[in-house]
N, C-alpha and C positions, 0 to 999 in steps of 0.2 A: 646408936650408930651415927646419928646426925651430929651429936656433940663431938664425937671423935673426928668426924669429917671437918667440922669447924676448927677443932684444935690443930689438926694437921695442916689446914690452910694457913692458920696463924704461924705455925712452926715453919712452913715453907717460906713465908715472907721474912721471918726473922733470919733464917739460914741464908736466904738470898742477900739480905743486908750485910751479912758477915762474909759474903763471897764463898759460902759453902754450897757450891752449885750442885754437887752430887746429892747432898742431903735435902736440898730444896726440891729437886726433881722427884726424889722418892716421896717426900711429904705431899707434893702436889698430886702425884699419882694415887697415893692412898686416900687422900681427901676425896677424890673423884670416886674411887672404888667404894668407899664407905657411904658416900651419898647415894650411889647406885643401889647398894644393899638396903639402905633406908627406904628408897623409892619402891623397891620390890616388896618390902615388908608392909608398906603403908598404902600401896596402890589399890584402887578398886578394880583394876584390870587383872584379874587372876593373881591375888596377892601370894607372895612366896615368903612365909615366915622365916625369920633368921635361922631357926634350928634346922630348916631344910635347905639352907644355902651352903651347907658344908664348908664352914670357914677354915677347916684344917686341910682341905684338899688342895694339893699343889696346883691344880688346874682351875682354881677358883675364878680367876679373872676371865677365863673363856666362858665358864658357866654363867657368871653374872652378866657378862656382855651379851650372851645369847638370850638370856631371860629378859634383859632390858629391851633389846632390839625387837624381840618378839611382841613386845607390848607397845611399840611405837607404830602409829597408824600410817604416817607418811613415809613412803619409800625413800624420799629425798632426805628426810630427817634421820631415818634409820641408817642409810648408807654413810651420811656425813658423820653421824655419831660414831659409827664403827671405825671409820678411818681415823678420826681424831683420837679415839681411845687407843687404838693399836699403835699409833705414832707415839703417844705418851707412854704406853707400855714399853715400847722399844727403848725410849730414853731412860726409863726406870731400870730396865735390864742392864743398859750400859753403865748407869750409875752404880748399880749393885755388883756387877760381875766382871766388868772389863778393866784392864790395867790403866787404860787412858781415862783421864778425868773429863767430866762434863765441862764444856766451855761456857762462857758467859752467854754466847749466842744460843747455844742449845738450851740453856736454862731459861732464857727469854722465850724461846719457842715453847718450852714446857708450860710456862706461865700462860701464854696465849692459848695453848690447847686446853689447859685447866679452865680458863675463863670461858671458852667456847662450850666446853662440855657442861660446866655448871649452869650456864645460861640455858642450854637445852634441857638439862634435868629439871631446873626450876620452872621452865615453861611447860614441859610435857608431864612432869610429876611434881606438881606444886606441894610445898610443905603445908600441911593442914594447920589452919588457924588454931591457936590455943594448944598446939601439940608441944610438949616439952621437948627440948633438943637432946635429951639424954635417955 
C-alpha cells in the first residue's frame, strides 16, 4: 500500500504538470488514503490489517479516517487531520462527480492539503526502517 501511495503522489505531480487538475486532485487524495491504510496496517497502536479495512466498501474513506483519528493522541492533531482530510475528500468528489472542472487554485489547495496530511502521517505513524514500500 505504501508503494501505491508513492505511485499516486508521483502521478499527481505529473498530472499537475500537464494541467490535468482533476486527475491530480484524485491522485493526491488516493495517495493520502493509501498511506493511511498502510499506517493502520503497520501501527503498534491497535493495528488494523488490510483485510479488515474493507477496501471494497463505498464508505471506506470514513472508516479509515475514523480508525486513524482514533489512534492520534493529540486532540489538536486529530481535529486538524480530520478537517484537512475532509477538505481533500470534497475536492476529490468534485473532481470525480461534478460537471465543473477543478481550477488551478483548487488543485494547489489539494497539493497543500496532501503535503500537510502526509507530514502528519509521517510524524504520527512513521514508516518503519527497512520496511519495503510494496
